N, C-alpha and C positions, 0 to 999 in steps of 0.2 A: 594272788594279787600282790601280796606283800613282797614276794620275790621279784616281781616285775618292777615294783617301786624302788627296790634296792639296786636294780640293774639299769643304769642310765642308758646303755646302748639299746636294750630291748624297749625301754620307754620311748626313746627317740624314734625307733623303727615303727612303733605303734602309732605315735603321733603323726609321723610322716605319712603312714598308710591312711590314717583317718583324713588328713588334709587332702591327700591325693584322691580319696574317694569322694570327699566333699566337692573338690574342684571339678571332678568328672560328673557329678550329679547335678549341681546347680549351674545355671547359665543366666547371664544378664542379657536380656533382649532389648536392644536400642529401639527408640521410637521410630527411627528412620529406616529400619531394616525389618524384613520378614524372613523367617527361617523355615527350612524343610528338614525335619528330623528323619535321618536315614538310619535304618537298622539292617546291618549286614548287606549294605548296598541297595536296599529297597526303601523308598520313601514311605513313612507310616503316618505322619501328620504334619500340619502346617501351623506355625505359631506366628502371631502378630500379622496375620494376612491383611493385605490392603483391601479396604472396603470403601467404595465410592460414597462420599458424603459424611463418612465417620471421621472425626478429628483424630489427629495423631495421639497416641497414648491411651486410646480407648479400646483397642482391639487385642491387647495381650502383651504389651511391652512391660518390662520389669524383670523380677527374679522368678525364674521357673525351674522345674526339676525334670530330669530325664534319667533313663537307665544308664548307669555309669559303664563306660568302656564299650558297651555294645551299640550305643547310639551316638551318632555325630550330627552336627547341625551345619547345613549349607546355607550361608547367608545370601540374601538377595535384596538389593536396594529397593525401597518403596518410593523414592523420590523420582521426579521427572528427569530423564536422562537425555543426552544429546547424541545425534548422529550427524557428524560433519561430512558433507559430500565433497569429494575432490572436484576441482574446477572442470566443468564440462563445456564442450563446444556444441552449440545447438543451431540448426539451420531453420530460420523462420520461414513462413509462407511467402514473404516478400524477398526471399533469397539473401537474407542477411545472416552472417555467421556471428553468433553471440557467445561471449564468454560468461558463463553463468556459475555463480556460487550459491549454494543453498544448504539448508540444514533442516532436520526434523527433530521433534521432541517426542519421546515415548515413555510409557510407564509399564512396568510388569504388573499386569492385572491378574494373571493366573500363574503363580510361581511353580506349581506342580508341572504344568504343561511346558513351561519354559525350561525347567530342570531336565525333563525327559527329552525335549527336542533339541535344546542348545547347550545346557549345562550351566551357563552363566550369562550375565548381561553383556559382556564384551563380545561374546559369540553372536548374540542377537543383533547388536549394532553392526557387526561385520556382515551379517546376512542381509540386513536392511539397506546398507549403503549402496550396493549396486542396483537394488530394486528402486531406490530413490532416484538415482541417476537415470535409469531407464524410463521411469514414469515422467520425469521432468522433460527428457528429450521428446517423448511421445506427445505430451500435452503442449509444450511450447512449439513443437513442429507443426501444429495445426493452426497457429495464430500468427499474425504479423507482429513486428517489433512494437508497434504503437500500442498493442493490447497490454503490454507490460507497464505502460505509463497511464493506463486508464483504470476505472473501477472494475473492468473485466478481470484484472489481475487477481482479485479476491476469489472469483469463480475458478480460475486456474488452480489456485492453491487448494481449494476445496476438492477439486477433481483429483489432484495428486494425492491428497491425504486419504481420500476414499480408496483409491487403488492400492496405496501403501498399507492401509489398514487391513486389507484382505490377506496380505502376506504376514503382517505382524501378528494376527490372531493365531496363526499356526505355531507361533513361538510363545503364546501366552501374553503377548504385549498388545497395547493399544496406542495408536498414534494420537498425540495430543494436539500437535500443530506442525505445519510445514511452512517455511518461509524462504524467500529468495533474498539473500544478502545484497547481491549486486548482479546486474545483467548489462554488460557493456559490449560495445563493438570493439573489435581488435584495433589497436593503434595502426595508423598508416592510411593507405588508400581506401579501405572499406569505411573507416570512420569519416574521412573527408567527404567521400561520396555520399554517405548518409546525411551529413550536415548540409551538403549542397542541395540534395533532394528536399530536405526539410525547408531550407531557405527559399527554394523555388516555389514550393507549395504555399508558403506563407506570403510571398510576394504576389502570387496569383490570387490568393484569397483577398489580399489588400486591394489589388486592382479591381476585383469584382465588387468589393464593398464600396470603393470610390465611385465606380460607374453607377452603382445603384443609388448612391447619394446624389450624384449629379443628375440622374434621371428624376429623382424625387424633387430636387431643387427646381428643375425646369418645370415640372408639373405645378409646384406651388407658385412659382413666379408667373406662370401663364394664368393660373387661377386668380392671382392677385391683380394682374394686369386687366383681366376680364372684368373683375369686380370694380376696379377703378374706372374703367371705360363705361361700365354700366352706371356708376355713380355720377360721372361727368355728364353722361347722356341725360340722366334723369334731371340733373340740375339745369342743364341747358333747356330742357323742355319746360321747366317751371318758370324761368326768367331768362330769355335769350339775351336781353340787353345787358343784364348784370354779368352774365357769363362772358359776353363779348368784352365788356369793360375789364373784367378780372383777367382774362387772357392777355389783353393789351397791356395792362399794368405789369404782369409777369414778364412780358416780352421787353418792355421798356427797362425793367430792373436788370434783366440779363444783358441787354445791349449797351446800356449806358453806365454799368457798374464800373467803379474805379478799382485799380489794383490795390495791394496792401500798402504801397507807399503813398497813396492818396492821389496820384495822378491818373488821368483818363487812360484807358487802354487803347482807344482809337478815336478818330474824329469823323464826324458826319456833316455833310452839306446837303440840306434838304429845304425845299420850298415850304413856306408856312401852310399852304393848302395841300400838302402831301397827304395821301390817304393813310399812310402809316401813323401820322401825327394827329389824326382827327380827334382822338380822345382828349388831347390838350385844348382843343377848341371849345369843349363843353357841349352840352345839349341845348 
């Protein structure tokens, strides 16, 4: 031991060897990652594995030890990852070609299966991307364009997620969500044609509502006229003389009313005993 202490080169080699051994023995496990410990190419255990409902940092994150040199750690993200789909052209049931952009979010729930089937998260995303496009074309091809603008859109997304999840499980992943970013008609004639159809449909709906309103107005007006006639008839039956007097006064008011400038609107020449003026003669 004393000879080693006197030889700085040997001491440096020993210290370097101990540091190298320590570095290859201890590993720092991040909270956001899970690891597969591989020994001679074979996975032997999983560290900091994702568990549903367990908060980060409670499943094995921190400083851990492994066998030096013979064991390596393959890291896999525990966080939610994205799959961006390339723009797809979808033909709806009403023969409209739609330009659709969508994406899916997934999480690696079984890192061992993912490591064996795909190797890493990037490969999983590459495998899921064409499946997402196919499921999207399949599902949207069963519905009209208007379904994407209605609450039915949520059911469409659920169906796509269910189909995509069946494939994702083969790679140890689970689909968290699927969303359509945009679904537009191509610019030019198809878009203008769709706008014209929508405009025509709305105009037809407006005409229908207007016709129904006019019909209801006529019914209400007829009922009001019938009630008024009934009231007049009942009044006439109670006091015919008063009713005759009242109608004559309304007629005189309408006939002899002056215009806004104060002058008469017309002139009449009638004999004093004219039947029309009999109410002026008194009873």
